[in-house]
C-alpha positions in Angstrom: 0.0 0.1 0.0 1.7 3.1 -1.2 0.7 5.3 1.6 3.4 6.1 4.1 5.5 7.8 1.4 2.7 10.2 0.5 2.2 11.3 4.1 5.7 11.8 4.8 6.1 14.0 1.8 3.2 16.1 2.9 4.8 16.5 6.3 8.3 17.5 4.9 6.8 20.0 2.6 5.4 21.9 5.5 8.9 22.3 7.1 11.6 21.9 4.5 12.4 24.2 1.6 11.4 22.0 -1.3 8.8 21.8 -4.1 5.3 20.5 -3.3 3.1 18.5 -5.6 -0.7 19.5 -5.6 -2.6 17.9 -2.9 -6.3 17.5 -2.4 -7.8 19.8 0.5 -9.9 17.6 2.8 -13.4 18.8 4.1 -15.6 17.3 6.8 -15.4 17.0 10.5 -14.2 20.5 11.8 -14.5 21.5 8.2 -15.4 25.2 8.0 -17.4 26.7 5.1 -18.1 30.4 4.3 -21.8 31.5 4.1 -21.0 34.6 2.0 -18.5 36.2 -0.3 -15.6 38.0 1.2 -13.9 41.1 -0.4 -13.3 43.9 2.3 -10.0 45.1 0.6 -10.4 47.2 -2.8 -9.1 45.3 -5.8 -6.1 47.0 -7.7 -6.4 47.7 -11.2 -3.1 47.0 -13.2 -1.9 48.0 -16.4 -1.8 45.3 -19.1 1.6 45.1 -21.0 2.5 43.5 -24.3 1.9 39.9 -24.8 5.1 37.8 -24.9 3.2 34.8 -26.4 0.0 34.7 -28.8 -0.8 31.4 -30.5 -3.8 31.6 -32.7 -2.5 29.2 -35.3 -3.7 31.4 -38.2 -0.3 31.0 -40.0 -1.0 27.4 -40.2 1.8 26.4 -37.9 2.1 24.9 -34.2 3.7 28.3 -33.2 6.0 26.7 -30.6 3.8 24.0 -29.3 5.4 20.4 -29.3 4.3 16.8 -28.2 5.0 16.3 -24.7 5.7 12.6 -24.8 6.2 12.1 -28.6 3.4 9.9 -29.6 0.6 12.5 -29.4 -0.3 14.0 -32.7 -0.7 17.9 -32.9 -2.0 19.3 -36.0 -3.2 22.7 -37.3 -6.8 22.3 -38.6 -9.6 24.1 -40.0 -12.2 21.7 -38.5 -13.0 24.2 -35.6 -11.7 27.6 -34.5 -12.5 29.8 -31.5 -11.7 32.9 -33.7 -10.5 32.9 -37.3 -10.1 30.0 -39.2 -7.3 27.6 -37.6 -7.0 25.9 -34.3 -4.6 23.1 -32.9 -6.1 19.6 -32.9 -4.6 17.2 -30.2 -5.2 13.5 -30.9 -3.5 10.0 -30.3 -3.4 10.7 -26.6 -2.9 7.5 -24.4 -2.6 8.9 -20.9 -3.8 11.9 -19.0 -0.4 13.5 -19.3 -0.1 13.1 -22.9 -0.7 16.3 -24.9 0.8 19.7 -26.0 3.7 21.3 -24.4 4.9 24.9 -24.7 8.6 25.6 -23.6 8.5 28.8 -21.5 12.0 29.1 -20.6 13.5 32.2 -22.2 9.8 33.4 -23.0 8.8 34.3 -19.5 11.1 36.4 -17.2 11.5 35.4 -13.4 9.8 37.3 -10.7 7.1 38.5 -13.0 3.4 37.7 -12.8 1.7 36.3 -16.1 -1.9 36.0 -17.0 -2.4 32.8 -19.2 -5.6 32.3 -21.2 -6.4 29.1 -23.3 -9.6 28.1 -25.1 -10.3 24.4 -25.5 -13.2 22.4 -27.1 -13.8 18.7 -27.5 -14.0 16.8 -30.8 -17.0 14.7 -29.9 -19.6 14.1 -27.3 -18.2 12.2 -24.3 -19.8 9.7 -22.1 -19.3 11.9 -19.1 -18.2 15.5 -18.3 -14.4 16.1 -19.0 -11.8 18.2 -17.3 -8.9 19.9 -19.2 -6.2 21.7 -17.1 -3.1 23.8 -17.5 -0.1 22.4 -15.6 3.3 24.2 -15.2 6.3 21.8 -15.3 9.6 22.9 -13.7 12.9 21.1 -13.7 15.5 22.5 -11.3 17.3 19.4 -10.0 14.0 18.1 -8.7 10.9 18.1 -10.9 7.5 19.7 -10.0 4.2 19.7 -11.7 1.8 22.6 -10.6 -1.7 22.6 -11.8 -2.4 26.3 -12.6 -6.2 26.0 -13.3 -8.8 23.8 -15.0 -12.1 23.7 -16.7 -14.8 21.0 -16.4 -16.8 20.7 -19.7 -20.4 19.3 -19.4 -20.8 16.4 -21.8 -23.7 18.4 -23.5 -21.4 21.4 -24.1 -18.8 19.6 -26.0 -19.3 21.8 -29.0 -18.7 25.0 -27.2 -15.4 26.5 -26.6 -14.3 26.9 -22.8 -11.7 29.3 -21.5 -9.1 28.3 -19.0 -7.4 31.2 -17.2 -4.6 31.3 -14.8 -1.7 33.4 -13.3 1.9 32.1 -13.2 5.1 33.2 -11.7 8.6 31.7 -11.0 11.5 33.1 -9.1 14.4 30.7 -9.8 16.5 29.7 -12.9 15.1 26.2 -13.8 16.8 24.0 -16.3 13.4 23.4 -17.9 10.0 25.3 -17.8 7.1 24.2 -19.7 3.3 24.7 -19.9 1.2 21.4 -20.5 -2.3 21.1 -21.6 -3.6 17.9 -20.2 -6.4 15.9 -18.2 -6.3 15.5 -14.5 -3.8 12.8 -13.4 -5.3 9.6 -12.1 -2.4 6.8 -12.1 0.4 6.0 -14.3 -1.6 3.3 -16.0 -4.9 5.0 -16.5 -5.8 5.3 -20.1 -7.1 8.6 -21.4 -7.7 9.1 -25.2 -9.7 12.4 -25.0 -8.9 14.5 -28.2 -9.6 18.2 -28.1 -8.8 21.5 -29.9 -6.7 24.3 -28.5 -6.9 27.9 -29.8 -6.1 31.7 -28.8 -3.5 30.9 -26.4 -2.2 34.4 -24.7 0.4 34.8 -22.2 0.9 38.4 -21.1 2.4 40.2 -18.3 0.0 41.0 -15.6 1.4 44.5 -15.3 2.9 46.7 -12.6 1.9 45.6 -9.0 0.6 48.2 -6.6 -0.1 47.6 -3.0 -3.2 48.7 -0.9 -2.1 51.9 0.8 -5.2 52.6 2.6 -5.3 49.4 4.9 -3.9 49.2 8.3 -0.3 48.5 8.7 0.4 45.1 10.6 3.3 46.7 12.4 0.9 49.4 13.8 -1.6 46.8 14.8 0.9 45.1 17.0 2.9 47.9 17.9 2.2 47.4 21.6 2.9 43.7 21.6 5.9 42.7 19.4 7.6 43.5 15.9 6.1 41.8 13.0 8.6 40.4 10.5 8.9 38.7 7.1 11.4 36.5 5.6 12.1 37.6 2.0 14.5 37.2 -1.0 16.4 40.1 -2.4 14.2 40.8 -5.3 11.4 41.4 -2.6 13.3 44.4 -1.4 12.6 46.2 -4.6 9.5 47.9 -6.2 6.1 47.1 -4.9 7.4 44.2 -3.0 9.7 46.4 -1.0 6.8 48.8 -0.4 4.4 46.1 1.0 7.4 45.0 3.3 8.2 48.4 4.6 4.6 49.3 5.1 3.5 46.2 7.1 6.8 44.8 8.7 9.4 46.2 11.1 11.5 43.1 11.2 13.4 41.5 8.4 14.9 37.9 7.8 16.7 36.7 4.8 15.2 33.6 3.5 18.3 32.1 2.1 21.1 34.5 1.3 22.6 34.8 4.9 23.2 31.0 5.3 26.8 29.8 5.2 26.4 28.0 1.7 25.8 31.6 0.2 27.9 33.7 2.4 31.1 31.5 2.0 30.7 29.3 -1.0 34.3 28.3 -1.0 37.5 28.2 1.3 38.6 31.7 2.1 35.9 33.3 0.0 33.0 35.6 1.5 30.3 37.2 -0.5 28.5 39.8 1.6 26.7 41.5 -1.1 23.3 40.0 -0.4 23.6 40.3 3.3 24.7 44.0 2.9 21.6 44.5 0.8 19.4 43.3 3.7 21.4 45.4 6.2 21.0 48.5 4.1 17.2 47.9 3.6 16.6 47.4 7.4 18.6 50.5 8.2 16.7 52.7 5.7 13.4 51.5 6.9 14.2 51.3 10.6 13.7 47.6 10.8 15.1 45.2 13.0 17.3 42.4 11.2 17.5 38.8 12.4 20.4 36.7 11.2 19.4 33.4 9.6 21.3 31.1 10.1 25.0 30.7 11.3 24.9 26.9 11.2 22.5 24.5 9.4 23.1 21.0 8.1 21.4 21.6 4.8 22.6 24.9 3.5 26.2 24.5 5.0 29.4 25.8 3.6 30.2 22.3 2.6 34.0 22.9 1.7 34.3 23.0 5.6 33.7 19.2 5.8 36.9 18.4 3.8 40.6 19.1 4.4 42.8 20.4 1.7 43.5 16.8 0.7 39.9 16.0 0.3 39.6 13.8 3.3 37.0 14.3 6.1 37.9 17.3 8.3 39.1 16.5 11.7 37.3 17.8 14.7 39.7 20.5 15.5 39.9 21.8 11.8 36.1 21.8 11.4 35.8 23.7 14.7 38.3 26.2 13.7 36.5 26.8 10.4 33.3 27.3 12.2 34.8 29.7 14.7 36.4 31.7 11.9 33.1 31.9 9.9 31.1 32.8 13.0 33.6 35.4 14.0 34.0 36.9 10.5 30.2 37.3 9.9 29.1 38.4 13.3 31.7 41.1 13.8 31.1 42.4 10.3 27.4 43.0 11.2 28.0 43.7 15.0 25.3 46.3 15.9 23.4 45.8 12.7 21.9 42.3 13.2 20.4 42.3 16.7 19.5 38.5 16.8 21.1 35.4 15.3 19.8 31.9 14.7 23.0 30.4 15.8 22.1 26.8 15.2 19.2 25.6 13.1 17.4 22.4 13.3 19.8 20.3 15.2 17.3 18.1 16.8 16.2 14.9 14.6 12.6 14.0 13.9 13.5 10.3 14.5 16.7 8.1 14.8 18.7 10.8 16.6 21.3 10.0 19.3 20.3 9.4 22.8 19.5 13.0 23.3 17.7 13.4 20.0 20.5 15.2 18.1 20.5 14.8 14.3 23.5 12.8 13.0 24.6 15.6 10.6 28.1 16.0 9.2 28.8 18.4 12.0 27.7 15.8 14.6 29.6 13.0 12.9 32.9 15.1 12.5 32.9 17.0 15.7 30.6 15.2 18.1 27.4 16.2 20.0 29.0 19.1 21.5 29.2 21.1 18.1 26.0 22.9 19.1 27.5 24.3 22.3 30.8 25.2 20.7 29.1 27.3 18.0 27.1 29.1 20.6 30.4 29.8 22.5 31.8 31.2 19.4 28.9 33.3 18.6 28.8 34.8 22.3 32.5 35.7 22.0 32.1 37.3 18.6 29.2 39.7 19.6 28.3 39.6 23.2 25.5 42.2 22.6 23.6 40.0 20.1 20.7 37.9 21.0 21.5 34.2 20.4 18.7 31.8 19.5 18.4 28.1 18.8 15.7 27.6 15.9 13.6 24.5 15.4 10.5 23.1 13.7 8.0 20.7 14.9 8.4 22.1 18.4 4.8 20.8 19.4 5.7 17.1 18.9 6.2 16.2 22.5 9.2 13.8 21.9 11.1 16.3 19.8 10.1 19.3 22.2 11.5 17.4 25.2 14.9 16.8 23.4 15.0 20.5 22.4 14.1 21.5 26.0 17.1 19.5 27.5 19.4 21.0 24.8 18.6 24.6 25.4 18.4 24.2 29.1 22.1 23.0 29.0 23.0 26.1 27.0 20.9 28.4 29.3 22.8 27.0 32.4 25.9 28.0 30.8 24.9 31.5 29.7 25.3 30.7 26.1 21.7 31.3 24.8 19.0 34.1 25.2 16.0 32.6 23.4 14.4 29.9 21.1 13.0 30.3 17.7 9.9 28.4 17.2 9.5 28.0 13.4 5.7 27.5 13.4 5.1 25.9 10.1 1.3 25.1 10.6 -1.7 23.9 8.5 -5.3 24.8 8.8 -6.0 22.0 11.5 -3.0 21.4 13.5 -1.1 21.5 15.9 -3.9 22.5 18.1 -3.6 26.0 20.0 -3.5 24.1 23.3 -0.2 22.3 22.1 1.3 25.5 20.8 0.8 27.2 24.2 2.2 24.3 25.9 5.4 24.8 23.9 5.5 28.5 24.6 5.0 28.0 28.5 7.7 25.2 28.6 10.5 27.4 27.1 9.3 30.6 28.8 9.5 28.6 32.0 13.4 28.5 31.5 13.6 32.3 31.3 14.2 32.2 27.6 12.9 34.8 25.3 10.7 33.3 22.5 10.5 34.4 18.9 8.2 33.0 16.2 10.6 32.7 13.3 9.0 31.1 10.3 5.3 31.3 10.7 3.1 30.2 7.8 -0.3 28.6 7.6 -0.4 26.1 4.9 -3.7 26.3 2.9 -3.3 22.9 1.3 -3.9 24.5 -2.2 -0.8 24.9 -4.3 0.3 28.2 -5.6 -1.2 28.9 -9.0 -4.4 27.0 -8.2 -7.5 29.3 -7.2 -7.7 29.4 -3.5 -11.3 28.5 -2.6 -13.2 31.1 -0.5 -14.0 28.7 2.4 -10.4 27.6 2.6 -9.1 31.4 2.5 -11.5 32.2 5.3 -10.6 29.2 7.4 -7.0 30.2 7.0 -7.8 33.8 8.4 -9.4 32.2 11.4 -6.3 30.1 11.8 -4.1 33.2 11.7 -6.5 34.9 14.1 -6.3 32.3 16.8 -2.4 32.1 16.4 -2.0 35.9 16.9 -4.6 35.9 19.7 -2.3 33.4 21.5 0.8 35.4 20.6 -0.8 38.5 22.2 -1.7 36.5 25.2 2.0 35.7 25.8 3.4 39.0 24.5 5.3 39.3 27.7 7.5 36.4 26.7 7.3 36.6 22.8 9.5 39.4 21.5 9.1 38.9 17.8 6.7 37.2 15.2 8.1 36.6 11.7 6.3 35.2 8.7 8.2 32.9 6.4 7.2 35.0 3.3 5.9 38.3 2.2 3.2 37.1 -0.2 2.0 33.9 -2.0 4.5 33.1 -4.6 6.4 29.8 -3.9 4.9 26.3 -4.8 6.0 24.6 -1.7 4.2 27.0 0.9 0.7 26.4 -0.5 -0.5 30.0 -0.5 0.3 30.2 3.2 0.6 34.0 3.8 -1.3 37.2 4.4 -1.1 38.7 0.9 -1.7 37.1 -2.5 0.8 37.0 -5.5 -0.7 40.5 -6.6 0.2 41.8 -3.1 -3.4 42.2 -2.2 -4.7 41.5 1.2 -6.3 37.9 1.7 -8.9 37.1 4.2 -5.9 35.9 6.3 -4.7 39.7 6.6 -8.2 40.7 7.7 -8.4 37.9 10.4 -5.7 40.2 12.1 -6.9 43.6 11.0 -10.7 43.2 11.4 -11.9 39.7 12.3 -15.5 41.2 12.4 -15.5 41.4 8.6 -14.9 37.6 8.1 -17.8 35.4 7.3 -18.9 33.1 10.1 -17.7 29.5 9.4 -19.7 26.2 9.5 -18.0 23.9 12.0 -18.9 20.2 11.5 -19.0 17.4 13.8 -19.7 13.6 13.7 -22.8 12.0 15.4 -22.4 8.3 16.1 -25.5 6.1 16.7 -26.4 5.2 20.1 -29.1 5.3 22.8 -28.1 6.6 26.1 -30.2 6.5 29.2 -30.5 10.3 29.9 -32.2 9.9 33.2 -29.4 7.8 34.8 -27.9 9.2 38.0 -24.5 8.9 36.3 -23.5 9.6 32.7 -24.2 6.6 30.5 -21.1 4.8 29.3 -22.2 5.0 25.6 -21.4 8.8 25.9 -17.7 8.1 26.2 -17.7 6.7 22.5 -19.4 10.0 21.3 -17.1 12.7 19.7 -16.5 15.6 22.3 -16.6 19.2 20.9 -15.5 22.1 22.7 -17.3 25.4 22.9 -15.5 28.6 22.4 -16.1 32.3 23.5 -15.3 34.5 26.5 -12.7 32.9 28.7 -14.5 34.2 31.8 -17.4 31.7 31.1 -15.2 28.6 31.9 -15.2 25.7 29.7 -17.8 23.4 28.2 -18.0 20.4 25.5 -20.9 18.8 23.9 -21.5 15.3 22.5 -24.3 14.0 20.4 -25.7 10.6 19.6 -28.7 9.5 17.6 -31.2 6.5 17.1 -34.3 6.0 15.0 -36.3 8.1 17.5 -34.2 10.9 18.8 -31.1 13.1 18.5 -29.5 13.1 21.9 -27.3 15.8 23.2 -25.0 16.0 26.3 -23.5 19.4 27.4 -20.8 19.1 30.2 -20.2 22.6 31.6 -17.2 23.2 33.9 -18.3 25.8 36.3 -18.0 25.4 40.0 -20.0 28.6 40.9 -23.6 27.8 41.0 -26.2 30.5 39.9 -29.8 29.8 39.3 -29.4 31.8 35.9 -26.8 29.6 34.6 -28.2 28.0 31.5 -27.7 25.8 28.4 -29.3 26.7 25.1 -29.8 24.3 22.1 -30.5 25.5 18.6 -31.6 22.6 16.1 -32.4 23.2 12.6 -33.7 19.6 11.6 -33.7 20.1 7.9 -30.5 22.1 8.1 -32.1 24.8 5.9 -29.7 27.5 7.1 -32.5 30.2 6.8 -32.1 33.7 8.2 -35.5 33.3 10.1 -36.9 30.4 12.0 -39.0 27.7 10.1 -41.4 25.1 11.4 -38.6 22.5 12.1 -36.4 24.7 14.0 -36.0 24.4 17.8 -34.7 26.6 20.5 -34.5 24.7 23.9 -33.4 26.5 27.0 -32.5 24.5 30.3 -31.3 26.2 33.4 -28.9 24.7 35.9 -31.8 24.7 38.5 -33.7 22.3 36.1 -36.3 24.5 34.5 -36.7 24.5 30.8 -38.5 26.0 27.8 -38.9 24.3 24.5 -38.5 20.8 26.1 -40.9 18.4 27.9 -39.8 17.3 31.4 -39.3 13.6 30.3 -36.9 14.8 27.5 -34.2 16.3 29.6 -32.0 15.8 32.7 -29.8 18.2 34.6 -27.0 16.3 36.6 -24.8 18.1 39.2 -21.2 16.9 39.0 -18.1 17.9 40.9 -16.7 20.0 38.0 -20.0 21.9 37.3 -23.3 20.5 35.8 -24.4 18.4 32.9 -27.4 18.7 30.7 -28.9 15.8 28.7 -31.7 16.2 26.1 -33.5 14.0 23.7 -35.0 15.7 20.7 -37.6 13.7 18.6 -37.0 13.5 14.9 -40.9 14.4 14.5 -41.9 13.9 10.8 -38.2 13.8 9.5 -36.8 10.1 9.9 -33.1 9.7 10.9 -31.1 8.5 8.0 -27.5 7.5 7.8 -25.3 10.6 6.6 -28.2 13.1 7.2 -27.0 16.6 8.2 -28.7 18.5 11.0 -28.1 22.2 11.8 -27.0 22.6 15.4 -25.6 25.2 17.6 -24.9 25.3 21.5 -24.7 28.3 23.8 -23.7 28.2 27.6 -24.3 31.1 29.8 -22.4 31.5 33.1 -24.3 33.9 35.2 -21.6 34.2 37.8 -21.8 34.9 41.3 -22.5 38.2 43.1 -22.3 40.0 39.7 -18.9 38.8 38.9 -18.5 37.6 35.3 -22.2 38.0 34.8 -23.6 36.6 31.8 -20.6 35.3 30.1 -21.2 33.0 27.0 -19.7 30.2 25.2 -20.9 28.9 21.8 -20.1 26.4 19.2 -20.6 28.1 15.8 -22.3 31.4 15.5 -20.0 34.2 17.0 -22.7 36.8 16.4 -24.9 35.1 18.9 -28.0 35.3 16.7 -28.9 31.7 17.1 -32.3 32.5 18.5 -33.6 34.0 15.2 -31.2 33.0 12.5 -30.3 29.4 11.6 -27.9 30.2 8.9 -24.9 30.4 11.0 -25.4 27.1 12.8 -22.9 24.4 12.7 -23.6 20.9 11.2 -23.6 17.5 12.5 -23.7 14.4 10.4 -25.3 11.0 11.3 -22.9 8.1 11.2 -23.0 4.6 12.4 -21.3 3.5 15.7 -18.1 1.6 14.6 -16.8 -1.6 16.0 -15.5 -1.4 19.5 -12.9 -3.4 21.5 -11.8 -3.3 25.2 -8.3 -2.9 26.3 -7.8 -4.6 29.7 -5.7 -2.9 32.3 -2.4 -4.7 32.8 1.2 -5.1 31.6 3.2 -7.7 29.8 6.7 -8.3 28.6 7.4 -7.5 24.9 9.0 -10.5 23.6 6.5 -11.8 21.0 5.4 -14.6 23.2 1.6 -14.9 24.2 1.6 -14.7 28.0 -1.3 -16.3 29.9 -2.5 -12.6 30.6 -3.4 -12.1 26.8 -6.1 -14.9 27.1 -8.1 -12.9 29.6 -8.5 -10.2 27.1 -11.4 -10.5 24.5 -10.0 -10.7 20.8 -11.2 -8.8 17.8 -10.8 -9.9 14.2 -8.9 -8.2 11.3 -10.4 -9.6 8.1 -9.3 -9.2 4.5 -11.1 -6.6 2.3 -10.3 -8.5 -0.8 -12.9 -11.0 -2.1 -10.1 -13.4 -2.8 -9.0 -13.5 0.7 -5.4 -13.1 2.1 -3.8 -12.8 5.5 -6.0 -12.1 8.5 -5.3 -11.7 12.2 -6.6 -11.9 15.6 -5.8 -8.9 18.0 -5.9 -8.1 21.7 -5.3 -4.9 23.7 -4.1 -3.9 27.1 -3.2 -0.7 28.8 -1.2 0.6 31.9 -0.6 4.4 32.5 0.1 5.9 29.1 1.1 2.6 27.5 -1.1 0.7 25.1 -0.1 -2.9 24.7 -1.1 -5.0 21.5 -0.9 -8.6 20.7 -1.4 -9.5 17.0 -1.5 -13.1 15.9 -1.3 -13.0 12.0 -2.4 -15.8 9.8 0.0 -15.5 6.9 1.8 -18.8 5.9 3.8 -17.0 3.0 5.8 -14.3 4.5 7.4 -11.7 2.0 9.4 -8.9 3.4 12.0 -8.1 0.7 9.8 -5.5 -1.1 11.3 -2.0 -1.5 8.5 -0.1 0.1 7.6 -0.9 3.6 3.9 -0.9 2.9 4.4 -3.7 0.3 5.9 -5.8 2.9 4.1 -8.2 5.1 3.4 -6.2 8.0 0.9 -4.9 10.5 -0.2 -1.1 10.8 -1.6 0.5 13.9 -3.4 3.7 13.6 -4.2 5.9 16.6 -6.7 8.8 17.0 -6.0 9.7 20.5 -8.5 12.6 20.8 -11.1 10.5 19.0 -12.3 13.4 16.8 -12.9 11.1 13.7 -11.6 13.7 11.1 -10.8 13.0 7.4 -7.4 14.4 8.0 -4.6 13.7 10.3 -4.4 16.0 13.3 -1.5 16.3 15.5 -2.3 13.4 17.9 -2.7 11.0 15.0 -0.1 8.4 14.4 0.7 5.4 12.1 3.0 2.7 13.4 4.1 -0.1 10.8 5.9 -3.2 12.0 7.0 -5.7 9.5 7.2 -9.4 10.0 10.9 -9.0 10.5 10.2 -6.4 13.3 11.3 -3.4 11.3 9.3 -0.3 12.2 8.3 2.7 10.1 6.4 5.7 11.1 3.9 8.5 10.2 2.0 11.3 11.7 3.0 11.7 15.3 4.4 8.1 15.5 8.1 7.8 16.3 10.7 5.3 17.4 10.8 6.6 21.0 7.2 5.7 21.3 7.4 2.1 20.1 8.7 -1.2 21.7 7.9 -4.2 19.5 8.8 -7.9 19.1 8.0 -10.4 16.4 7.9 -14.1 16.5 7.4 -16.4 13.4 4.9 -19.2 13.8 3.7 -22.0 11.7 0.8 -20.2 10.4 2.4 -16.7 10.1 3.8 -14.4 12.8 3.0 -12.7 16.0 3.4 -9.1 16.7 3.6 -7.8 20.5 3.9 -3.9 20.7 3.9 -1.4 23.5 3.1 2.3 22.3 3.4 5.3 24.4 0.3 7.7 24.1 1.4 11.2 23.9 -1.7 13.3 24.4 -3.5 11.5 27.1 -3.1 9.4 30.2 -6.3 7.3 30.0 -8.5 6.2 32.9 -11.0 3.5 32.9 -13.9 4.3 30.5 -11.9 6.6 28.2 -11.7 6.0 24.5 -9.4 6.4 21.5 -9.9 6.1 17.8 -8.1 2.9 16.7 -7.6 1.0 13.5 -5.5 -2.1 12.6 -4.4 -3.2 9.3 -2.6 -6.3 8.0 -0.7 -6.0 4.6 0.0 -9.2 2.8 2.3 -9.5 -0.1 1.3 -12.6 -2.0 4.0 -12.3 -4.6 3.8 -11.9 -8.3 2.5 -8.2 -7.7 -0.5 -9.5 -5.8 -1.4 -7.8 -2.5 -4.2 -8.1 0.1 -5.1 -5.9 3.0 -7.1 -6.8 6.0 -8.7 -4.2 8.3 -10.7 -4.1 11.5 -13.3 -1.4 11.0 -12.1 1.0 8.4 -12.9 -0.5 5.0 -11.1 2.2 3.0 -7.3 2.4 2.2 -7.2 5.8 3.6 -6.3 5.1 7.3 -3.0 6.8 6.8 -4.5 10.2 6.3 -8.1 9.9 7.5 -9.3 8.9 10.9 -13.0 9.2 10.4 -13.7 5.4 9.8 -11.5 4.0 12.8 -12.9 1.8 15.2 -13.0 2.5 19.1 -10.9 1.1 21.9 -12.2 1.5 25.4 -9.8 1.4 28.3 -11.4 -0.9 30.9 -10.2 -2.3 34.3 
């Protein structure tokens, strides 16, 4: 199963400087959708310049177009034309990527935005709607394919011409740069013989860029909290880019040009031209300048690693070279660069040394003290400069702990002033709570904190249109991040974004301004969040029938997805859960509020047909239940108020009335909790789920949405411990087994599994029936193996959150990892048997210490390589092949005594 590789590439793209292939943006649980168009900033009109390319085929030639693969047939024809007489006919295609190619290197200038327009038409009526797209191909060492835009042609409109428009820009010097016209890629083997016409291809400069001068400056918005910075290239210091930079930002970082590879490309050679330009720009615009970075294993001055004879440098030689480099650079810019990332990314994601250090050339040639030595050199070179250690994935507990111990040692020796938290995030994760935990941890050491490389990956590659719902969701993500940074502005001295505007394919439109330098909703999330549309949160409702009148909470509620409310922090905290059966929708609201007041209340708002109307309809319900037990909108037998140590619980059953419950049905829902306070303190503070305007009592259009789903399979983990040796101890016989069965009709390997737990450790025993064990395949997912998937917060999302993990253990006991999984969390043993093999594993949970009754999302998979390119997969609950990226179909494991 070719899955681990795909996930790993996605993770790396969020943190490393590399090209990102297009990915599909997932939508569903916690998906958020806009309810209206958003355009608070005025669009800028630009002057159109002369076209560098115009192909109308009227001269009877292909005008620069060539076959991409070679077997396609491109002909100039009079059979059809958008305008004039001729067009280009594309036939003899065999795959989606067969088609015309236009070489653009030499035709288009770097760092210039172009508008592309192409007209296409089909040659005959297809059996189904067809999609044709424009793809930019770039080869610069690595290859990348970036879908710019596409058009879907309804089958009944096959005789009409359809326009594809896109914008394009590149900023490097690629070996090859081509424009492809193709159909969407499905697989290498998928046959696609669609023929089509192409006409009136125009590529023209978008014109001179102009920034919005009448919007608030970011540096002014946060002048009382911290400087706002941007990491940029040299070309972004000029023209409209420089204007945008100086208007909004008062801190500056060089993206690449101040790294050793560029500053000292060879022995005895220093190139300070780029660095000097950054210094000059910062001084001219009264900006602080961060130095990034003195030592990094990727963009290192690689000449340092060899002596004059070409042999690996000795420890002393490499240390002397590092000291000379640090001394030369820092003294040149003493008083001009106030902060330095002295060492960058020294902690490994996995497979580091005992202290988590990455086994880089510096580590191998010098030893683990190379980090400390570099900080010693930096402190001596410029005692007044602030020195930082800079790192990514600082929210991963295992990596965070290694980083904590490293900087603590440096702090104890007076060698470090702060930490740089890179903060490459996506729309969903890491959660704010985990980010705050990281901030508090390092602030507790007395270290300054700088956010050094912030971006929020939209999941939509540069060049593709950013959907409005994704753009607004990105805006809310930026808002919650900056709200957190403001909360901790006493320990955060700077926030830097890892880019000025959307322009690089690897960052997936991650910034506040678009490629035309216009403000995105992300900017307005910081400048004026009230201008943003309300989003539609989504949650899953599993089937189940609780006893709402029971003195204690029914155990079935533990299997329901818990969703937190938000709002005024003075109102405490609350979560709600939902279940359903054929008769009722059930809602449990758990309110943490130890100060009793008779006016404390819970309100439920239900839109049974999910009509999302601005006024109430007949199916809409508004139910109010006070802490004291009185209610409006609900009969006494349909609700129950339960006092608990942490506050109170409200359970409600809501009849379906004339609308039957159906699987996948969507219901509009919102929840409000009012804390009336005590003695006038925090009076009437309110929490809510979805509608931040608090208009739920009259308007259903801003409700969240819950979707009805079946309760998945469940298993129990029995409390206890075992020795991890691959042997089946007698204790395992006390645990009820669960079966992992083949998905393929033809059968294949299957397994019987059992689970135990103790503290934060989950134990598993998996007895695999697979008499023909094959583990010599190149890719680990193609080897006989078991895969263990964990969703610790049981949110059942169609995307991986920060707590989600994938552990793969081969029949040879070779482990591989994805998500939050890591070698430090796993201990495993494998024993071969007459019928297959037994896997015994202990996995350390990272986000919870369970107690009896708690649950996690859990899935188990058996990969069976049957030889001759035949493979089989067995699963427990999730019948898809998406467990590596989607937790919504996992089963449930309950921790029991």
